[in-house]
TORPA-4810 file (N, C-alpha, C, O; in nm, 3 decimals):
<nodes>
NODE_1_0.322_-2.212_-0.040_0.216_-2.150_-0.115_0.231_-2.191_-0.260_0.339_-2.180_-0.319_M
NODE_2_0.120_-2.239_-0.318_0.123_-2.284_-0.455_0.022_-2.207_-0.538_-0.067_-2.140_-0.486_T
NODE_3_0.039_-2.218_-0.668_-0.054_-2.152_-0.758_-0.134_-2.256_-0.836_-0.159_-2.238_-0.956_H
NODE_4_-0.174_-2.364_-0.770_-0.244_-2.473_-0.836_-0.387_-2.434_-0.874_-0.437_-2.476_-0.979_A
NODE_5_-0.453_-2.353_-0.791_-0.589_-2.312_-0.819_-0.586_-2.210_-0.933_-0.503_-2.119_-0.932_M
NODE_6_-0.675_-2.223_-1.030_-0.678_-2.123_-1.138_-0.696_-1.982_-1.083_-0.765_-1.962_-0.983_P
NODE_7_-0.634_-1.886_-1.147_-0.635_-1.748_-1.102_-0.778_-1.697_-1.079_-0.801_-1.621_-0.984_N
NODE_8_-0.872_-1.736_-1.164_-1.011_-1.693_-1.148_-1.067_-1.735_-1.012_-1.135_-1.657_-0.946_K
NODE_9_-1.038_-1.858_-0.971_-1.086_-1.907_-0.842_-1.018_-1.836_-0.726_-1.081_-1.806_-0.625_D
NODE_10_-0.888_-1.809_-0.742_-0.815_-1.736_-0.637_-0.876_-1.597_-0.620_-0.894_-1.551_-0.508_Q
NODE_11_-0.906_-1.530_-0.731_-0.964_-1.397_-0.725_-1.103_-1.401_-0.660_-1.138_-1.313_-0.582_K
NODE_12_-1.181_-1.504_-0.694_-1.315_-1.517_-0.638_-1.307_-1.536_-0.486_-1.383_-1.474_-0.412_E
NODE_13_-1.217_-1.622_-0.441_-1.199_-1.643_-0.297_-1.157_-1.514_-0.230_-1.211_-1.476_-0.126_L
NODE_14_-1.060_-1.445_-0.289_-1.013_-1.319_-0.234_-1.123_-1.216_-0.224_-1.134_-1.145_-0.124_G
NODE_15_-1.206_-1.208_-0.327_-1.318_-1.113_-0.325_-1.418_-1.146_-0.216_-1.471_-1.056_-0.151_N
NODE_16_-1.444_-1.274_-0.195_-1.536_-1.314_-0.088_-1.481_-1.274_0.049_-1.554_-1.223_0.134_K
NODE_17_-1.351_-1.297_0.069_-1.290_-1.257_0.195_-1.293_-1.105_0.212_-1.324_-1.056_0.321_F
NODE_18_-1.262_-1.032_0.106_-1.262_-0.885_0.113_-1.401_-0.832_0.147_-1.415_-0.746_0.234_R
NODE_19_-1.504_-0.883_0.079_-1.640_-0.837_0.104_-1.683_-0.869_0.248_-1.746_-0.786_0.314_K
NODE_20_-1.649_-0.988_0.296_-1.683_-1.025_0.433_-1.609_-0.937_0.533_-1.667_-0.895_0.633_A
NODE_21_-1.483_-0.909_0.505_-1.404_-0.823_0.594_-1.462_-0.683_0.598_-1.477_-0.625_0.706_R
NODE_22_-1.494_-0.628_0.483_-1.551_-0.494_0.478_-1.687_-0.489_0.546_-1.717_-0.391_0.616_E
NODE_23_-1.768_-0.591_0.528_-1.899_-0.596_0.593_-1.885_-0.601_0.745_-1.971_-0.551_0.818_A
NODE_24_-1.776_-0.661_0.793_-1.751_-0.671_0.937_-1.677_-0.548_0.989_-1.647_-0.538_1.108_A
NODE_25_-1.647_-0.453_0.899_-1.576_-0.329_0.936_-1.441_-0.360_1.001_-1.404_-0.301_1.103_H
NODE_26_-1.368_-0.453_0.938_-1.236_-0.491_0.987_-1.130_-0.450_0.885_-1.157_-0.441_0.766_L
NODE_27_-1.010_-0.426_0.933_-0.897_-0.399_0.845_-0.831_-0.531_0.808_-0.855_-0.633_0.872_T
NODE_28_-0.748_-0.527_0.704_-0.672_-0.646_0.670_-0.582_-0.687_0.786_-0.566_-0.806_0.813_Q
NODE_29_-0.526_-0.590_0.854_-0.438_-0.620_0.968_-0.516_-0.692_1.078_-0.465_-0.788_1.137_L
NODE_30_-0.636_-0.647_1.107_-0.717_-0.710_1.212_-0.749_-0.855_1.177_-0.741_-0.943_1.263_E
NODE_31_-0.785_-0.880_1.053_-0.817_-1.017_1.011_-0.692_-1.103_1.015_-0.695_-1.216_1.065_V
NODE_32_-0.582_-1.050_0.965_-0.457_-1.126_0.964_-0.414_-1.162_1.105_-0.375_-1.276_1.131_A
NODE_33_-0.420_-1.067_1.196_-0.382_-1.096_1.335_-0.473_-1.203_1.395_-0.425_-1.295_1.461_K
NODE_34_-0.604_-1.190_1.373_-0.699_-1.288_1.428_-0.677_-1.427_1.368_-0.702_-1.528_1.434_A
NODE_35_-0.631_-1.431_1.244_-0.608_-1.559_1.177_-0.467_-1.612_1.201_-0.436_-1.726_1.166_A
NODE_36_-0.382_-1.529_1.261_-0.246_-1.572_1.289_-0.159_-1.581_1.164_-0.070_-1.665_1.156_G
NODE_37_-0.187_-1.493_1.067_-0.106_-1.492_0.946_-0.051_-1.353_0.921_-0.098_-1.255_0.981_I
NODE_38_0.047_-1.344_0.835_0.110_-1.218_0.802_0.014_-1.130_0.722_-0.054_-1.180_0.631_N
NODE_39_0.007_-1.001_0.753_-0.086_-0.911_0.685_-0.056_-0.901_0.536_-0.148_-0.889_0.456_V
NODE_40_0.071_-0.906_0.498_0.106_-0.900_0.355_0.052_-1.023_0.282_0.001_-1.013_0.170_S
NODE_41_0.063_-1.138_0.346_0.010_-1.261_0.286_-0.142_-1.254_0.276_-0.199_-1.293_0.174_Y
NODE_42_-0.207_-1.203_0.380_-0.353_-1.189_0.375_-0.393_-1.097_0.259_-0.489_-1.126_0.188_Y
NODE_43_-0.323_-0.987_0.241_-0.352_-0.894_0.132_-0.337_-0.964_-0.003_-0.417_-0.941_-0.094_A
NODE_44_-0.235_-1.049_-0.017_-0.217_-1.124_-0.141_-0.334_-1.219_-0.165_-0.375_-1.239_-0.279_E
NODE_45_-0.386_-1.278_-0.058_-0.502_-1.366_-0.071_-0.621_-1.286_-0.123_-0.689_-1.329_-0.216_I
NODE_46_-0.647_-1.171_-0.064_-0.760_-1.089_-0.108_-0.746_-1.046_-0.254_-0.845_-1.035_-0.325_E
NODE_47_-0.623_-1.023_-0.298_-0.600_-0.982_-0.437_-0.599_-1.101_-0.533_-0.590_-1.082_-0.655_R
NODE_48_-0.609_-1.221_-0.481_-0.610_-1.340_-0.565_-0.475_-1.375_-0.622_-0.466_-1.439_-0.728_G
NODE_49_-0.369_-1.335_-0.555_-0.234_-1.358_-0.604_-0.173_-1.488_-0.557_-0.075_-1.535_-0.615_E
NODE_50_-0.228_-1.547_-0.453_-0.175_-1.672_-0.399_-0.287_-1.771_-0.375_-0.405_-1.735_-0.370_V
NODE_51_-0.249_-1.896_-0.362_-0.343_-2.003_-0.334_-0.319_-2.049_-0.190_-0.230_-2.130_-0.165_N
NODE_52_-0.398_-1.998_-0.095_-0.373_-2.033_0.045_-0.405_-2.180_0.074_-0.489_-2.242_0.008_P
NODE_53_-0.337_-2.232_0.173_-0.364_-2.370_0.215_-0.502_-2.377_0.280_-0.559_-2.276_0.320_S
NODE_54_-0.553_-2.498_0.289_-0.682_-2.520_0.354_-0.678_-2.470_0.498_-0.775_-2.411_0.547_F
NODE_55_-0.566_-2.493_0.565_-0.550_-2.448_0.703_-0.563_-2.296_0.714_-0.629_-2.245_0.804_D
NODE_56_-0.500_-2.224_0.622_-0.507_-2.078_0.624_-0.650_-2.031_0.596_-0.699_-1.937_0.659_K
NODE_57_-0.716_-2.096_0.501_-0.855_-2.061_0.470_-0.942_-2.079_0.593_-1.025_-1.993_0.624_I
NODE_58_-0.925_-2.191_0.665_-1.004_-2.215_0.786_-0.979_-2.106_0.889_-1.074_-2.059_0.953_K
NODE_59_-0.855_-2.064_0.907_-0.823_-1.960_1.004_-0.887_-1.827_0.966_-0.935_-1.754_1.053_K
NODE_60_-0.887_-1.796_0.838_-0.949_-1.671_0.793_-1.101_-1.677_0.810_-1.163_-1.580_0.853_I
NODE_61_-1.159_-1.791_0.777_-1.304_-1.809_0.794_-1.342_-1.786_0.941_-1.441_-1.720_0.970_V
NODE_62_-1.263_-1.842_1.032_-1.290_-1.822_1.176_-1.272_-1.677_1.215_-1.353_-1.622_1.290_R
NODE_63_-1.166_-1.613_1.165_-1.139_-1.473_1.200_-1.252_-1.382_1.152_-1.285_-1.283_1.218_A
NODE_64_-1.311_-1.416_1.038_-1.421_-1.335_0.984_-1.557_-1.380_1.036_-1.660_-1.321_1.003_L
NODE_65_-1.557_-1.486_1.117_-1.680_-1.542_1.175_-1.781_-1.579_1.066_-1.900_-1.548_1.074_K
NODE_66_-1.728_-1.647_0.964_-1.810_-1.691_0.853_-1.850_-1.836_0.871_-1.786_-1.911_0.944_L
NODE_67_-1.956_-1.874_0.804_-1.990_-2.014_0.789_-1.904_-2.063_0.672_-1.891_-1.993_0.572_D
NODE_68_-1.846_-2.179_0.684_-1.759_-2.231_0.578_-1.828_-2.230_0.442_-1.762_-2.213_0.339_S
NODE_69_-1.957_-2.248_0.441_-2.030_-2.253_0.314_-2.041_-2.115_0.250_-2.073_-2.105_0.132_F
NODE_70_-2.016_-2.009_0.326_-2.021_-1.874_0.270_-1.912_-1.851_0.167_-1.926_-1.762_0.082_D
NODE_71_-1.806_-1.928_0.174_-1.695_-1.903_0.082_-1.688_-2.003_-0.032_-1.604_-1.989_-0.121_I
NODE_72_-1.773_-2.103_-0.031_-1.770_-2.205_-0.138_-1.844_-2.155_-0.259_-1.854_-2.226_-0.359_V
</nodes>
């Protein structure tokens, strides 16, 4: 996990995931399990504290049943 993406972008990505998760009436644990990632790490992504890999982003997008363009 790297912090290469500026914090503003990390926060924006996290907010998009949080809003999509809430709209789907899912918990962080449910999304993390569906994406195959640790719930603590998923929570850090939502808070914009980490820069997830492209692979992790794809898994979360699938877990939330989003179109990839919804998060760009």
